[in-house]
Every structure is written in structure tokens, then in C-alpha cells.
C-alpha positions as CSV (number, residue, x, y, z in Angstrom):
1,X,-11.9,-23.7,-4.5
2,X,-10.4,-26.5,-7.0
3,X,-10.2,-25.7,-10.8
4,X,-13.4,-28.5,-11.0
5,X,-15.5,-25.8,-9.2
6,X,-15.6,-23.8,-12.3
7,X,-16.1,-26.7,-14.6
8,X,-19.7,-28.3,-14.3
9,X,-20.5,-28.4,-17.4
10,X,-18.0,-28.9,-20.1
11,X,-20.2,-27.5,-22.6
12,X,-21.2,-24.9,-20.8
13,X,-18.2,-24.2,-18.9
14,X,-14.4,-25.4,-20.2
15,X,-12.3,-22.3,-18.6
16,X,-11.3,-23.9,-14.8
17,X,-11.1,-21.8,-12.1
18,X,-8.9,-18.6,-11.7
19,X,-5.6,-18.5,-9.4
20,X,-5.3,-15.8,-6.8
21,X,-4.2,-15.3,-3.4
22,X,-7.8,-15.9,-2.3
23,X,-9.4,-19.0,-4.1
24,X,-12.9,-17.0,-3.0
25,X,-12.3,-15.0,-5.8
26,X,-14.2,-17.3,-8.2
27,X,-16.9,-16.7,-5.8
28,X,-18.7,-14.5,-8.2
29,X,-17.8,-12.6,-11.2
30,X,-17.8,-9.0,-9.1
31,X,-15.5,-10.3,-6.6
32,X,-13.3,-12.4,-10.3
33,X,-12.9,-9.1,-11.9
34,X,-11.4,-6.9,-8.3
35,X,-8.8,-9.3,-8.0
36,X,-8.3,-9.3,-12.0
37,X,-8.0,-5.5,-11.6
38,X,-5.4,-5.4,-8.3
39,X,-3.3,-8.0,-10.2
40,X,-2.9,-5.9,-12.9
41,X,-2.1,-2.9,-10.6
42,X,1.0,-4.9,-9.0
43,X,2.2,-6.1,-12.3
44,X,1.8,-2.4,-13.9
45,X,3.9,-1.2,-10.8
46,X,6.5,-3.7,-11.3
47,X,7.0,-3.2,-14.7
48,X,7.5,0.5,-14.3
49,X,10.1,0.1,-11.0
50,X,11.9,-2.4,-13.4
51,X,12.4,0.4,-16.0
52,X,13.2,2.7,-13.3
53,X,15.6,0.5,-11.4
54,X,16.8,-1.5,-14.0
55,X,19.6,-2.8,-11.5
56,X,17.1,-4.3,-8.8
57,X,16.8,-7.4,-8.5
58,X,13.4,-10.0,-8.4
59,X,12.7,-9.5,-5.1
60,X,13.4,-6.0,-4.6
61,X,11.1,-5.5,-7.4
62,X,8.4,-7.7,-6.0
63,X,8.3,-6.3,-2.3
64,X,8.3,-2.3,-3.4
65,X,5.2,-3.6,-5.4
66,X,3.8,-5.3,-2.8
67,X,4.4,-2.2,-0.6
68,X,3.0,0.3,-2.8
69,X,-0.2,-1.6,-3.7
70,X,-0.4,-1.8,-0.1
71,X,-0.4,1.8,0.6
72,X,-2.6,2.3,-2.3
73,X,-5.5,-0.6,-1.0
74,X,-5.1,1.3,2.8
75,X,-5.8,4.9,1.3
76,X,-8.6,4.3,-0.8
77,X,-10.5,2.3,1.7
78,X,-9.6,4.3,4.5
79,X,-10.1,8.3,2.4
80,X,-11.9,7.0,0.1
81,X,-14.5,4.3,1.3
82,X,-14.9,4.5,4.7
83,X,-15.7,7.7,4.9
84,X,-19.1,7.0,3.0
85,X,-19.6,3.7,5.2
86,X,-18.7,5.5,8.3
87,X,-20.6,9.0,8.4
88,X,-19.6,12.5,10.1
89,X,-20.3,10.5,13.6
90,X,-18.2,7.2,12.5
91,X,-14.9,9.0,11.3
92,X,-15.1,11.3,14.9
93,X,-15.1,7.6,16.4
94,X,-12.2,7.1,14.5
95,X,-10.5,9.8,15.0
96,X,-7.4,11.2,13.4
97,X,-4.0,9.1,12.7
98,X,-1.8,10.4,15.2
99,X,1.3,7.7,14.5
100,X,1.8,4.3,15.5
101,X,1.0,2.8,19.2
102,X,2.8,-0.7,19.6
103,X,0.6,-1.0,22.6
104,X,-2.3,-1.3,20.5
105,X,-3.5,-5.3,18.8
106,X,-4.1,-4.9,15.4
107,X,-5.6,-8.2,15.0
108,X,-9.2,-8.9,13.8
109,X,-11.5,-9.4,16.4
110,X,-13.7,-12.4,16.1
111,X,-17.3,-10.1,15.9
112,X,-15.9,-8.2,13.3
113,X,-15.2,-11.3,10.9
114,X,-18.0,-13.6,11.8
115,X,-21.1,-11.0,11.8
116,X,-20.1,-7.0,11.7
117,X,-18.3,-6.8,8.4
118,X,-20.1,-9.4,6.7
119,X,-23.0,-5.9,7.1
120,X,-21.6,-5.5,3.2
121,X,-23.7,-8.5,2.1
122,X,-26.8,-6.3,2.6
123,X,-25.5,-4.0,-0.5
124,X,-25.2,-6.5,-2.8
125,X,-27.8,-6.5,-6.0
126,X,-29.3,-9.2,-6.9
127,X,-28.0,-8.4,-10.6
128,X,-24.6,-7.8,-11.9
129,X,-24.7,-5.3,-14.6
130,X,-22.2,-5.3,-17.6
131,X,-21.8,-2.4,-19.4
132,X,-20.0,-1.7,-23.0
133,X,-17.9,1.5,-23.7
134,X,-21.6,3.9,-23.8
135,X,-22.3,2.3,-20.9
136,X,-25.1,0.3,-22.6
137,X,-25.8,-3.3,-22.0
138,X,-23.4,-5.9,-23.7
139,X,-24.6,-8.2,-26.2
140,X,-25.1,-11.1,-24.0
141,X,-27.2,-8.8,-21.6
142,X,-27.0,-8.5,-17.7
143,X,-26.1,-11.3,-15.3
144,X,-28.5,-13.0,-12.5
145,X,-26.2,-13.9,-9.7
146,X,-26.5,-17.3,-8.9
147,X,-25.3,-17.4,-12.3
148,X,-21.9,-15.4,-11.9
149,X,-20.7,-17.7,-9.0
150,X,-17.8,-20.0,-10.2
151,X,-18.1,-18.7,-13.7
152,X,-15.1,-17.4,-15.0
153,X,-15.8,-18.8,-18.7
154,X,-18.0,-15.9,-18.7
155,X,-15.0,-13.0,-18.4
156,X,-13.3,-14.8,-21.0
157,X,-15.6,-15.8,-22.9
158,X,-18.4,-12.6,-22.6
159,X,-16.7,-9.3,-22.9
160,X,-13.8,-9.3,-20.5
161,X,-13.8,-7.4,-17.3
162,X,-14.2,-3.9,-18.5
163,X,-18.0,-4.6,-18.1
164,X,-18.6,-5.7,-15.2
165,X,-16.3,-3.0,-13.4
166,X,-18.5,-0.4,-15.5
167,X,-21.5,-2.5,-14.0
168,X,-20.1,-1.9,-10.5
169,X,-19.5,1.5,-10.5
170,X,-22.1,2.5,-13.6
171,X,-24.7,1.5,-11.5
172,X,-26.1,2.1,-7.3
173,X,-26.0,-0.5,-5.1
174,X,-28.8,-1.9,-3.4
175,X,-31.3,-0.2,-1.7
176,X,-32.0,-0.9,2.1
177,X,-34.8,-2.0,2.2
178,X,-36.1,-3.4,5.7
179,X,-38.2,-6.5,4.4
180,X,-35.4,-7.9,2.8
181,X,-31.9,-6.6,3.6
182,X,-30.7,-9.5,1.4
183,X,-31.6,-10.6,-1.5
184,X,-33.0,-13.9,-2.7
185,X,-29.6,-14.4,-4.8
186,X,-28.4,-15.0,-1.6
187,X,-30.8,-16.4,0.8
188,X,-32.5,-18.8,-1.6
189,X,-29.6,-19.8,-4.8
190,X,-26.8,-18.9,-3.4
191,X,-24.3,-21.3,-5.4
192,X,-26.8,-23.6,-6.7
193,X,-25.3,-23.4,-9.8
194,X,-22.3,-25.5,-8.1
195,X,-24.3,-27.3,-5.5
196,X,-27.2,-30.0,-5.5
197,X,-28.9,-27.7,-3.1
198,X,-28.3,-24.0,-3.1
199,X,-27.3,-22.5,0.0
200,X,-28.9,-19.2,2.5
201,X,-25.5,-16.6,3.1
202,X,-28.1,-15.6,6.2
203,X,-28.3,-18.6,7.5
204,X,-24.8,-19.4,7.1
205,X,-23.7,-16.1,8.8
206,X,-25.7,-16.9,12.1
207,X,-24.7,-20.4,12.3
208,X,-21.0,-18.8,11.9
209,X,-21.7,-16.8,14.7
210,X,-22.6,-19.2,16.8
211,X,-19.9,-22.2,16.0
212,X,-17.7,-19.5,17.1
213,X,-19.5,-18.4,20.4
214,X,-20.0,-15.3,19.7
215,X,-22.1,-13.8,22.3
216,X,-25.2,-12.3,21.9
217,X,-26.4,-8.9,20.3
218,X,-26.6,-7.3,24.0
219,X,-23.3,-8.0,25.4
220,X,-22.2,-5.8,22.3
221,X,-24.3,-3.0,22.9
222,X,-22.9,-2.8,26.9
223,X,-19.4,-2.8,25.1
224,X,-20.2,-0.4,23.5
225,X,-21.7,1.7,25.9
226,X,-25.1,1.8,24.3
227,X,-28.8,1.3,26.7
228,X,-28.8,-2.4,27.8
229,X,-31.8,-4.4,26.9
230,X,-34.5,-6.3,29.0
231,X,-37.5,-5.8,26.6
232,X,-38.6,-5.7,23.2
233,X,-39.3,-1.8,23.6
234,X,-35.3,-1.2,24.9
235,X,-34.9,-1.5,20.8
236,X,-37.0,0.8,20.2
237,X,-34.5,4.1,19.4
238,X,-32.3,1.4,17.3
239,X,-34.8,-0.5,15.7
240,X,-38.1,1.9,14.8
241,X,-39.9,-0.3,12.5
242,X,-42.5,-2.7,15.3
243,X,-42.9,-5.0,13.1
244,X,-39.3,-6.0,13.0
245,X,-39.4,-6.1,16.6
246,X,-42.2,-8.9,16.7
247,X,-40.5,-10.7,14.6
248,X,-37.6,-10.3,17.0
249,X,-39.9,-11.6,20.2
250,X,-41.3,-14.0,18.0
251,X,-38.3,-15.7,17.2
252,X,-36.1,-15.1,19.9
253,X,-38.1,-14.2,23.2
254,X,-36.1,-12.6,24.8
255,X,-33.4,-10.0,23.7
256,X,-30.9,-11.3,25.3
257,X,-30.7,-14.3,22.9
258,X,-30.8,-12.3,19.8
259,X,-27.6,-13.3,17.3
260,X,-24.9,-10.7,16.7
261,X,-25.8,-10.7,13.0
262,X,-29.0,-10.4,12.2
263,X,-29.5,-7.5,14.7
264,X,-26.4,-5.5,13.6
265,X,-27.9,-5.0,10.1
266,X,-31.6,-4.4,11.3
267,X,-30.8,-1.6,13.2
268,X,-31.8,1.8,11.9
269,X,-28.7,3.8,9.9
270,X,-27.0,6.5,11.7
271,X,-27.7,9.5,9.7
272,X,-25.3,10.1,6.9
273,X,-23.7,6.7,7.1
274,X,-24.2,3.0,6.4
275,X,-24.4,1.7,9.9
276,X,-26.4,1.5,12.9
277,X,-25.1,2.4,16.2
278,X,-23.8,-0.5,17.8
279,X,-22.1,-2.1,14.3
280,X,-20.6,1.3,13.3
281,X,-18.9,1.3,17.2
282,X,-17.3,-2.1,16.3
283,X,-16.4,-1.2,12.7
284,X,-14.7,2.1,13.8
285,X,-13.0,0.2,16.7
286,X,-12.0,-2.6,14.1
287,X,-10.6,0.1,11.5
288,X,-8.8,2.5,14.1
289,X,-6.6,-0.1,15.5
290,X,-6.2,-1.9,11.9
291,X,-4.4,1.4,11.7
292,X,-2.7,2.6,14.6
293,X,-1.5,-0.8,15.8
294,X,0.2,-1.7,12.2
295,X,4.2,-0.7,12.0
296,X,4.1,-0.6,8.0
297,X,0.7,1.8,7.9
298,X,1.4,3.8,5.0
299,X,1.2,7.2,6.6
300,X,3.7,6.0,9.8
301,X,6.7,8.7,9.2
302,X,10.1,6.4,7.8
303,X,8.0,4.0,5.5
304,X,7.8,6.2,3.3
305,X,9.6,9.1,2.0
306,X,7.5,12.7,2.4
307,X,7.9,12.8,-1.5
308,X,6.5,9.1,-2.0
309,X,3.9,9.5,0.3
310,X,2.3,12.7,-0.9
311,X,2.6,10.4,-4.5
312,X,0.2,7.6,-2.6
313,X,-2.4,10.0,-1.7
314,X,-2.9,10.8,-5.4
315,X,-3.8,6.8,-5.4
316,X,-7.8,6.3,-6.4
317,X,-10.1,3.3,-7.5
318,X,-10.9,5.5,-10.7
319,X,-7.4,5.5,-11.3
320,X,-6.9,1.9,-10.8
321,X,-9.5,1.6,-13.6
322,X,-8.3,3.5,-15.8
323,X,-5.1,1.8,-15.7
324,X,-5.6,-1.4,-15.8
325,X,-9.1,-2.1,-17.3
326,X,-8.6,-3.2,-20.9
327,X,-10.3,-0.7,-22.4
328,X,-11.7,2.0,-19.0
329,X,-11.7,5.3,-20.5
330,X,-14.2,7.5,-18.8
331,X,-15.1,7.1,-15.1
332,X,-16.2,9.6,-12.5
333,X,-14.0,10.9,-10.2
334,X,-15.1,9.3,-7.3
335,X,-16.3,5.7,-8.5
336,X,-18.0,5.4,-4.8
337,X,-20.7,7.6,-5.8
338,X,-23.0,7.0,-8.2
339,X,-23.4,9.6,-11.6
340,X,-25.2,10.1,-14.8
341,X,-23.3,9.1,-18.0
342,X,-22.4,11.3,-19.6
343,X,-22.1,14.3,-17.4
344,X,-20.8,13.1,-14.5
345,X,-18.1,11.4,-15.9
346,X,-14.9,12.8,-17.4
347,X,-11.9,11.3,-19.2
348,X,-9.4,8.9,-17.5
349,X,-6.5,11.8,-18.7
350,X,-7.9,14.3,-15.9
351,X,-7.4,11.7,-13.1
352,X,-4.4,12.4,-10.8
353,X,-1.3,9.3,-11.1
354,X,0.6,8.2,-8.6
355,X,4.4,9.7,-9.8
356,X,6.8,6.4,-9.4
357,X,9.6,8.1,-10.1
358,X,9.8,9.0,-6.5
359,X,10.9,5.2,-6.3
360,X,13.8,5.9,-8.7
361,X,17.3,5.3,-7.3
362,X,20.0,7.7,-7.2
363,X,23.0,6.2,-6.8
364,X,26.7,6.2,-7.6
365,X,27.9,2.6,-7.4
366,X,24.3,0.7,-8.1
367,X,26.0,-3.2,-7.9
368,X,24.6,-3.6,-5.2
369,X,21.9,-1.1,-4.6
370,X,18.8,-2.8,-4.7
371,X,20.0,-6.4,-3.9
372,X,17.5,-7.7,-1.6
373,X,20.5,-9.6,0.8
374,X,22.9,-6.7,-0.1
375,X,22.9,-5.7,3.5
376,X,21.7,-8.2,5.0
377,X,19.6,-11.2,6.0
378,X,16.6,-9.2,8.0
379,X,14.7,-10.1,4.9
380,X,13.6,-13.3,3.4
381,X,11.7,-14.0,0.2
382,X,8.1,-15.0,-0.2
383,X,8.9,-18.6,0.4
384,X,11.0,-19.9,3.3
385,X,13.7,-22.3,2.3
386,X,12.4,-24.5,5.4
387,X,9.5,-25.0,3.5
388,X,10.7,-25.6,0.3
389,X,10.8,-28.6,-2.1
390,X,14.6,-30.0,-1.9
391,X,14.8,-29.4,-5.3
392,X,14.7,-25.4,-4.7
393,X,17.3,-25.9,-2.2
394,X,20.8,-26.0,-2.3
395,X,23.2,-28.6,-3.6
396,X,24.6,-29.4,-0.2
397,X,20.7,-29.6,1.6
398,X,20.3,-32.2,-1.2
399,X,22.8,-34.4,0.4
400,X,21.0,-35.1,3.4
401,X,19.1,-38.5,3.1
402,X,15.4,-38.1,3.4
403,X,13.8,-39.7,6.4
404,X,11.6,-42.4,5.2
405,X,9.3,-42.0,8.4
406,X,8.8,-39.0,11.2
407,X,7.5,-41.0,13.8
408,X,8.5,-40.3,17.4
409,X,10.6,-42.7,18.6
410,X,12.8,-42.5,14.8
411,X,16.1,-41.4,15.8
412,X,17.4,-41.2,12.6
413,X,14.6,-38.2,12.0
414,X,16.6,-36.3,15.1
415,X,20.1,-36.9,13.3
416,X,18.7,-35.6,10.6
417,X,17.2,-32.8,11.5
418,X,20.1,-31.6,13.4
419,X,22.2,-32.5,10.6
420,X,19.8,-30.4,8.6
421,X,20.5,-27.5,11.4
422,X,24.1,-27.3,11.7
423,X,24.2,-26.7,7.7
424,X,21.7,-23.8,7.8
425,X,23.7,-22.4,10.9
426,X,27.0,-22.2,9.5
427,X,26.2,-20.5,6.0
428,X,24.1,-17.8,8.2
429,X,26.9,-17.7,10.9
430,X,29.7,-16.6,8.2
431,X,27.9,-14.6,6.2
432,X,27.1,-12.8,9.3
433,X,30.3,-12.5,10.5
434,X,31.5,-11.3,6.8
435,X,29.1,-8.2,7.0
436,X,30.6,-7.2,10.7
437,X,34.1,-7.0,9.2
438,X,32.8,-5.0,6.5
439,X,31.4,-2.8,8.4
440,X,34.2,-2.5,11.1
441,X,36.5,-1.8,7.8
442,X,34.5,0.7,6.7
443,X,33.9,2.6,9.7
444,X,37.4,2.2,10.3
445,X,38.1,4.3,7.0
446,X,35.5,6.7,7.8
447,X,37.7,7.5,10.9
448,X,40.7,8.1,8.9
449,X,38.6,10.6,6.5
450,X,37.5,12.0,9.7
451,X,41.1,12.8,11.1
452,X,42.2,14.2,7.5
453,X,39.4,16.8,7.8
454,X,39.5,17.7,11.6
455,X,43.5,18.0,10.7
456,X,43.0,20.1,7.4
457,X,40.7,22.3,9.7
458,X,42.9,23.3,12.6
459,X,45.6,24.5,10.7
460,X,46.2,28.4,10.2
461,X,48.5,27.9,7.1
462,X,47.1,28.6,3.3
463,X,47.7,27.6,0.1
464,X,47.5,29.3,-3.1
465,X,46.6,28.0,-6.8
466,X,50.7,26.7,-7.3
467,X,50.5,25.4,-4.1
468,X,52.9,27.9,-2.3
469,X,52.0,27.8,1.6
470,X,51.5,31.5,3.7
471,X,51.1,32.3,7.3
472,X,48.5,33.9,8.7
473,X,48.6,37.3,7.9
474,X,50.6,37.0,5.1
475,X,49.7,38.8,1.9
476,X,50.5,38.4,-2.0
477,X,49.5,39.3,-5.3
478,X,47.9,36.9,-7.0
479,X,48.1,39.3,-10.4
480,X,48.7,42.9,-11.0
481,X,45.2,44.1,-10.0
482,X,44.5,41.5,-7.5
483,X,45.6,41.0,-3.4
484,X,45.5,38.2,-1.3
485,X,46.0,37.6,2.4
486,X,45.8,35.0,4.8
487,X,43.2,34.9,8.1
488,X,43.4,31.6,10.4
489,X,43.3,29.2,7.4
490,X,41.1,31.4,5.2
491,X,42.6,32.9,2.1
492,X,40.6,36.6,1.2
493,X,41.4,37.6,-2.0
494,X,40.6,42.0,-3.0
495,X,40.3,42.7,-6.3
496,X,41.8,46.9,-7.1
497,X,39.1,49.0,-9.1
498,X,40.4,51.3,-11.5
499,X,39.3,55.2,-11.9
500,X,37.9,56.7,-14.8
501,X,40.3,58.5,-16.7
502,X,39.9,61.8,-19.5
503,X,43.0,60.7,-21.8
504,X,41.8,59.5,-25.0
505,X,44.2,56.9,-25.0
506,X,45.4,55.7,-21.7
507,X,48.3,53.3,-21.7
508,X,48.6,50.1,-19.4
509,X,52.1,49.8,-18.0
510,X,54.0,46.8,-16.5
511,X,53.5,45.9,-13.4
512,X,50.5,48.1,-12.7
513,X,46.6,47.5,-12.6
514,X,45.2,50.5,-14.0
515,X,46.1,52.0,-17.0
516,X,47.5,55.7,-16.9
517,X,47.5,58.6,-19.2
518,X,50.6,59.3,-20.7
519,X,50.8,62.8,-20.3
520,X,50.0,63.1,-16.7
521,X,52.7,59.7,-16.7
522,X,55.6,62.2,-18.1
523,X,54.5,65.2,-16.1
524,X,55.1,64.0,-12.7
525,X,58.4,61.3,-13.9
526,X,56.8,58.6,-13.9
527,X,57.7,57.3,-17.7
528,X,59.5,54.6,-18.1
């Protein structure tokens, strides 16, 4: 939200809202802490990549860092978090990754965003625990959830993000109680510190589903191949508590009228999971589509090299906490499972790291390697030139006069747009022609080199170390002990081996490889 949402009372809250990729980062301190944590992880990786590749430009650093952080989030979500939510049954429905499927639509379904994935609201504790290095309560104490809404000043003035993060991974999530699926901090005091009248998150979720035209719960049971419901007794296998079924009957009259969100969180949990059967169906289907329909999924061959993928799979939320907390030195290996302190905790030094050296460029000519637009203009930066401020555009675009009115009949606007398009297309076409010309020159040079190589391979002659040529089957003496032979362009050399001698003082004669005994030489008439 706007900065003023976090500055309700200057005496209490002089700190404006934190800026993040999603304005909801300020809704409560737990979210703000996690946004800050991943913001730091991005900057940490970007800093390391720049050290490893000082020739990379800013765009390359940004995009490669974004790619790595996205892969870490994917791995942590699917390998560490989802198994605890879906359980064995849900993981079987999710299935193993078999590669990118271009026929799968990876978009988010309306029912997932509007109802199904909001089951996480049932996991929120009414209190945000804040723990110090010894996992004891900090002097400022724990904080009720309603006091944590839009309150980033508490992070600045009350110990930073570490106490909040320790509270998140050091304490258990909210226990599921059918009589209170959402705690009263969410249903009676939501945003009470920022609004005159508090909101009710459960009521908002139900109303949002109606605004979006989400079909009733019954329709999704049929979609998930579960039994259809015509009476409330038909729900007894999924909602075993008769009091809950009676409440639904009193509120809705017919099982065909039940809203999707309340029914999903009321279903009894499938053993080993945190979900009921219909909710498990919707979540496993959506997460499967998100994975299989993503061309840039981190496990899709070609997205990362095998060595890089191996390192990505070393990532964990525990490691992210250790690397980016202010002073987090001890965590449990799996931060999604509560552990008893201190026995269930280990040093951060024991948590595996992602070795970013696998992203180090090894190139003979690094002048253009790593420049984001060095090879082609297929990629673009984070902000398109068309939507930049005029001051950010090249000077030739600034010469185009600004239109004072964009009415439909304004011919000035039309001609200005046409002129702008012509200016925009011209450099792109010139760059493309230059790129094609460079590629053609490179191909021509490669062809010449291939011809030279083929010519050398087709020769049957041999050349010695002095540059002298020999025909096939020719032999020559490289030295007194080495005889070389040319065979179809291949030189093979043989070294003469010398026998053992019985005399005490063998003599080395000129032009002869092996030494000889002097007496034996004289007797045979071979003396010089």
C-alpha cells in the first residue's frame, strides 16, 4: 500500500512502508521479514556472481541472479514444503517431473487463487513469536498479530528480522481446531490498527469467491471425481463432525449451495497431509500444471547445466536463513518441521551451500561475453523502452514533439506515433543486418578452416621435425637410435634397444646407437 498506511501515528510509527515487489509485503511483520530475507538473497547472489564474472554487465547479473533465486524457490517449494502439505497421497497425484509439456497451461486457475490456496490462512498463529539468539523471548516480547499489521517500524526499532524469523521456524504452526479454523486476530481484528473498522478475512474470502463467480463446492467434488452431494449426509465421509454438517445445513439449506472456501477448509484431513480430498485435488492439479507447463522450470534440461542443477538442489530455506539473517547461526536442518531446542538444532556451517562457482565464465575473449545484448536483441531489460520516461530514451527520440492530446481524431498523435515507430524500427533493422553480416563472415572463416583441415588429413606425405617431406613407406634416421617410417601420412618411430655387455668399459662409437666392448670389436675387424 501507500507509505502512509504504515505511518498512522507519527509518535508510534515514523517508518514508512517498505518497498517490495508486492505491496502486501507490509501487511504483517512475518511477510515483511520473508520479503526482506529473499531480497537479501538476491543481492547476495548478485554480489557473488559479479566477483566471479567481473566482465558481466548489469543486465546479465540481474537476470542470472533472478533465474537462480527463482530456481531456489521452486526447489524449496516442491521438494521441501509441498511433501508436508500434500502427504504421500497428494505427491502421488502430483507425480514425478517428466519434462516440459507445451500443451499444459501453467496459468493460475480462478478457484486456486480465490479459494483453494487460501487454506494457508488456517495455519497462521494469532501471535508472532520473537526469539533471540538463545531462542528466548526478546525484551520487547512477542506481538499479537493485529499489532503486526502495517508496522515495519517494529522491525527497525525492535531487533530487526532475526527475532521474527526465529519465531517462524522455531515454533509450531497453528493447531487445527474445527471450531476455530481461523484465529480471531484474522476474523475480528484484521487490519484494526490501520482501519476504523476491522475486517474479517474468512468473510472476505467467501465474498471474493462470489464476486469471481466461483462455482459451489459441489461442482468441484464432481470435477475431482468425488461423490456428488445431494444431502448433507452425503458429506459424512469428508466432514465427519455432525455438528459442522448441521451448521452448514442451517446456513446454506442445500449442499449444492455451499461456498468453495469454507467447505475446503472444513473437510477432514487426508492422513499424512494438511488437506482434505477436494482441496488436495485442486492443489496437486495446480502445482503439477505450474511445473509441467513451465518452459523455464529449473529441472527442464537446458535451463541449467548438470553441474549447476546439482548445486540448485543443495538449496534450502535453512541455508537462505543462515546466509541472510543478521545473526542466525543455528537452525534445524528442515525448518518446516518444529524441533526441540537445542538438541534439534545445528550450526549453519553444517547446512549445505549452493556453490556459485558453477556459474563462473571460462572464456578466451571476455570482452563481449556476459554483455546482455552482445549476441542478439532477443532479450530485453526489466523495463521496456516504450514505457520508459522520455529522459531514459535515446536523444533521437527526445526530438519527437510531445502530443498535447490523445483524442481519437488527433492526427498529430497518429503522425507522432508513426514517426516514433520509424525511428524505433530503423536501428533495430540496422543492428539485425550487421548481426547477419557478422554471422556470414564467421561461417565463411569456419569453412576455410575446415577445408584446410580436410586437405591436411587427405595427404599421404609425412614431415619430420625439420620440415623435410617423406613419401609413404619411406624410412629415415632421426638419430642413431631412432628410425622413423611414414605410413599414409602417419609417422611412426622406433627406438633401438641395446643388449647388456660383459666388458667393464664399453665404448660408444660414432654413428652406432649401442656401445660395444673394445676387445670384441678389434677381433672382428670393426675397429676404426
